[in-house]
Backbone as CSV, one residue per row, in Angstrom:
resi,resn,N_x,N_y,N_z,CA_x,CA_y,CA_z,C_x,C_y,C_z
1,MET,20.484,-28.841,-26.443,19.655,-29.676,-27.270,20.185,-29.679,-28.718
2,LYS,20.750,-28.563,-29.136,21.271,-28.465,-30.499,22.395,-29.471,-30.734
3,HIS,23.228,-29.671,-29.733,24.339,-30.612,-29.874,23.836,-32.050,-29.939
4,ARG,22.767,-32.336,-29.201,22.207,-33.679,-29.245,21.626,-33.977,-30.621
5,ILE,20.986,-32.997,-31.237,20.418,-33.180,-32.575,21.539,-33.381,-33.585
6,GLU,22.630,-32.650,-33.422,23.788,-32.858,-34.292,24.369,-34.256,-34.115
7,LEU,24.362,-34.766,-32.890,24.841,-36.125,-32.655,23.935,-37.150,-33.334
8,TRP,22.628,-36.913,-33.319,21.701,-37.785,-34.041,22.054,-37.778,-35.530
9,GLY,22.304,-36.611,-36.079,22.669,-36.511,-37.490,23.974,-37.219,-37.797
10,LEU,24.959,-37.071,-36.931,26.239,-37.752,-37.127,26.088,-39.268,-37.014
11,PHE,25.142,-39.712,-36.201,24.842,-41.131,-36.109,24.296,-41.627,-37.451
12,GLY,23.459,-40.832,-38.084,22.943,-41.173,-39.408,24.052,-41.228,-40.446
13,VAL,24.996,-40.306,-40.358,26.150,-40.322,-41.270,26.970,-41.588,-41.048
14,ALA,27.163,-41.967,-39.801,27.929,-43.179,-39.495,27.238,-44.418,-40.061
15,ILE,25.926,-44.446,-40.004,25.185,-45.581,-40.562,25.351,-45.629,-42.075
16,ALA,25.260,-44.476,-42.737,25.420,-44.440,-44.197,26.822,-44.862,-44.601
17,VAL,27.829,-44.416,-43.872,29.214,-44.793,-44.186,29.420,-46.286,-43.947
18,ALA,28.834,-46.805,-42.881,28.958,-48.237,-42.603,28.314,-49.068,-43.706
19,TRP,27.145,-48.644,-44.205,26.516,-49.360,-45.312,27.362,-49.255,-46.577
20,GLY,27.991,-48.115,-46.800,28.861,-47.963,-47.965,30.051,-48.897,-47.916
21,ILE,30.675,-48.998,-46.759,31.828,-49.890,-46.600,31.392,-51.346,-46.725
22,LEU,30.244,-51.682,-46.125,29.749,-53.049,-46.207,29.379,-53.427,-47.638
23,SER,28.837,-52.475,-48.386,28.454,-52.785,-49.768,29.673,-53.004,-50.659
24,LEU,30.810,-52.463,-50.284,32.035,-52.747,-51.028,32.541,-54.164,-50.761
25,ALA,32.267,-54.678,-49.568,32.761,-55.997,-49.196,31.785,-57.115,-49.568
26,VAL,30.477,-56.847,-49.448,29.459,-57.871,-49.652,28.382,-57.307,-50.564
27,SER,27.859,-58.128,-51.457,26.740,-57.691,-52.291,25.460,-57.753,-51.463
28,ILE,24.953,-56.599,-51.071,23.808,-56.536,-50.176,22.533,-57.013,-50.861
29,SER,22.425,-56.848,-52.161,21.192,-57.211,-52.858,20.938,-58.720,-52.846
30,PHE,21.958,-59.544,-52.612,21.766,-60.985,-52.555,21.355,-61.479,-51.176
31,HIS,21.397,-60.613,-50.175,21.021,-60.985,-48.814,19.752,-60.226,-48.431
32,PRO,18.603,-60.898,-48.388,17.337,-60.196,-48.137,17.286,-59.503,-46.776
33,ALA,17.888,-60.098,-45.762,17.854,-59.477,-44.434,18.671,-58.183,-44.421
34,LEU,19.834,-58.203,-45.041,20.654,-56.994,-45.109,19.982,-55.920,-45.953
35,TRP,19.350,-56.342,-47.042,18.686,-55.385,-47.917,17.510,-54.722,-47.194
36,ALA,16.745,-55.486,-46.424,15.630,-54.925,-45.653,16.150,-53.963,-44.590
37,LEU,17.246,-54.319,-43.945,17.823,-53.443,-42.935,18.370,-52.158,-43.554
38,ALA,18.952,-52.262,-44.741,19.459,-51.070,-45.433,18.309,-50.147,-45.825
39,ARG,17.207,-50.712,-46.295,16.055,-49.888,-46.666,15.446,-49.214,-45.443
40,PHE,15.521,-49.862,-44.286,14.954,-49.285,-43.072,15.840,-48.184,-42.499
41,THR,17.155,-48.357,-42.548,18.056,-47.404,-41.907,18.506,-46.267,-42.817
42,CYS,18.347,-46.397,-44.121,18.675,-45.332,-45.073,17.400,-44.934,-45.802
43,PRO,16.764,-43.846,-45.418,15.446,-43.512,-45.975,15.445,-43.161,-47.453
44,ILE,16.582,-42.845,-48.051,16.583,-42.492,-49.466,16.582,-43.734,-50.365
45,VAL,16.922,-44.885,-49.830,16.963,-46.103,-50.638,15.576,-46.475,-51.166
46,PRO,14.521,-46.549,-50.329,13.204,-46.860,-50.888,12.697,-45.791,-51.856
47,VAL,13.027,-44.538,-51.595,12.599,-43.457,-52.485,13.256,-43.619,-53.850
48,SER,14.541,-43.941,-53.869,15.223,-44.114,-55.156,14.711,-45.342,-55.889
49,LEU,14.269,-46.364,-55.171,13.723,-47.545,-55.825,12.347,-47.264,-56.424
50,VAL,11.532,-46.475,-55.745,10.196,-46.163,-56.247,10.274,-45.289,-57.486
51,PHE,11.126,-44.270,-57.458,11.213,-43.330,-58.572,12.277,-43.707,-59.610
52,HIS,12.951,-44.846,-59.422,13.910,-45.401,-60.385,15.025,-44.423,-60.756
53,PHE,15.750,-43.957,-59.745,16.909,-43.117,-60.017,18.055,-43.524,-59.101
54,GLY,19.246,-43.351,-59.601,20.428,-43.653,-58.816,20.769,-42.491,-57.894
55,VAL,21.403,-42.795,-56.797,21.748,-41.783,-55.809,23.249,-41.830,-55.585
56,LYS,23.879,-40.690,-55.667,25.315,-40.604,-55.381,25.548,-40.804,-53.887
57,TRP,26.752,-41.209,-53.547,27.058,-41.509,-52.149,26.914,-40.296,-51.255
58,TYR,27.235,-39.097,-51.753,27.144,-37.917,-50.895,25.695,-37.514,-50.636
59,TRP,24.775,-37.848,-51.543,23.361,-37.583,-51.275,22.813,-38.560,-50.239
60,VAL,23.310,-39.773,-50.246,22.893,-40.737,-49.222,23.335,-40.254,-47.849
61,ILE,24.558,-39.767,-47.747,25.065,-39.266,-46.472,24.282,-38.034,-46.030
62,ALA,24.027,-37.116,-46.963,23.282,-35.897,-46.614,21.844,-36.214,-46.219
63,SER,21.202,-37.130,-46.924,19.813,-37.459,-46.578,19.743,-38.204,-45.254
64,ASN,20.726,-39.055,-44.983,20.746,-39.729,-43.686,20.962,-38.732,-42.555
65,PHE,21.859,-37.770,-42.768,22.061,-36.749,-41.741,20.755,-36.001,-41.474
66,ALA,20.075,-35.593,-42.536,18.836,-34.838,-42.377,17.737,-35.677,-41.733
67,ALA,17.601,-36.922,-42.149,16.545,-37.778,-41.602,16.780,-38.073,-40.127
68,TYR,18.008,-38.411,-39.782,18.298,-38.720,-38.382,18.263,-37.472,-37.513
69,ALA,18.635,-36.321,-38.052,18.513,-35.075,-37.283,17.046,-34.731,-37.052
70,LEU,16.186,-34.995,-38.028,14.752,-34.758,-37.862,14.167,-35.682,-36.806
71,VAL,14.521,-36.947,-36.854,14.067,-37.888,-35.828,14.619,-37.477,-34.468
72,GLY,15.883,-37.074,-34.439,16.490,-36.637,-33.178,15.828,-35.408,-32.605
73,SER,15.428,-34.467,-33.458,14.743,-33.273,-32.936,13.384,-33.637,-32.363
74,MET,12.697,-34.594,-32.959,11.417,-35.038,-32.397,11.623,-35.753,-31.065
75,VAL,12.613,-36.634,-31.016,12.876,-37.375,-29.779,13.319,-36.427,-28.672
76,GLU,14.210,-35.498,-28.988,14.693,-34.570,-27.963,13.585,-33.604,-27.518
77,GLY,12.727,-33.209,-28.438,11.599,-32.365,-28.056,10.651,-33.090,-27.121
78,LEU,10.364,-34.351,-27.424,9.519,-35.145,-26.529,10.204,-35.387,-25.186
79,ARG,11.514,-35.590,-25.238,12.245,-35.799,-23.985,12.160,-34.566,-23.093
80,LEU,12.288,-33.387,-23.694,12.180,-32.160,-22.913,10.753,-31.936,-22.426
81,LEU,9.788,-32.249,-23.278,8.389,-32.055,-22.920,7.955,-32.989,-21.804
82,LEU,8.354,-34.238,-21.889,7.931,-35.224,-20.901,8.858,-35.298,-19.693
83,GLY,10.066,-34.786,-19.822,11.028,-34.878,-18.735,10.845,-33.832,-17.649
84,ARG,10.207,-32.713,-17.980,10.008,-31.656,-16.998,8.687,-31.834,-16.278
85,PRO,8.666,-31.659,-14.975,7.386,-31.741,-14.252,6.506,-30.548,-14.595
86,ALA,5.212,-30.764,-14.505,4.267,-29.694,-14.802,4.379,-28.593,-13.739
87,ALA,4.136,-27.366,-14.158,4.209,-26.232,-13.221,3.074,-26.352,-12.208
88,SER,3.379,-26.046,-10.987,2.383,-26.145,-9.924,1.403,-24.970,-10.009
89,ALA,0.134,-25.257,-9.833,-0.901,-24.228,-9.900,-1.181,-23.621,-8.537
90,THR,-0.414,-23.975,-7.506,-0.679,-23.494,-6.159,0.160,-22.288,-5.782
91,ARG,0.698,-21.582,-6.735,1.530,-20.422,-6.416,0.732,-19.286,-5.962
C-alpha cells in the first residue's frame, strides 16, 4: 500500500510539472477553462490567490505531492476496507 501512495504522490508531481511546462508555452490566465483546471488540480493555487502570496515552483511540486499522497492514502484505505469480505461469524 505504501508504494501505491507514493505513486499517487508522483502522479501529483507529474501534474505540477505538466502545468509548469504548459505555463511556459501558453498564458494560462487568459484561458478560463485552463485556469479553472489548474486551480482544481493544484491545491496550492487557490490558497496563494486567497492569501495573496507568490509560490515558488518547488513548493507547488511539494504541495502537489503531499495533496495527492493524502488523497491516495484515503482512496487506498477505502479500497482495502471495502475490498475485503467481512469475517464470518460462524467460526
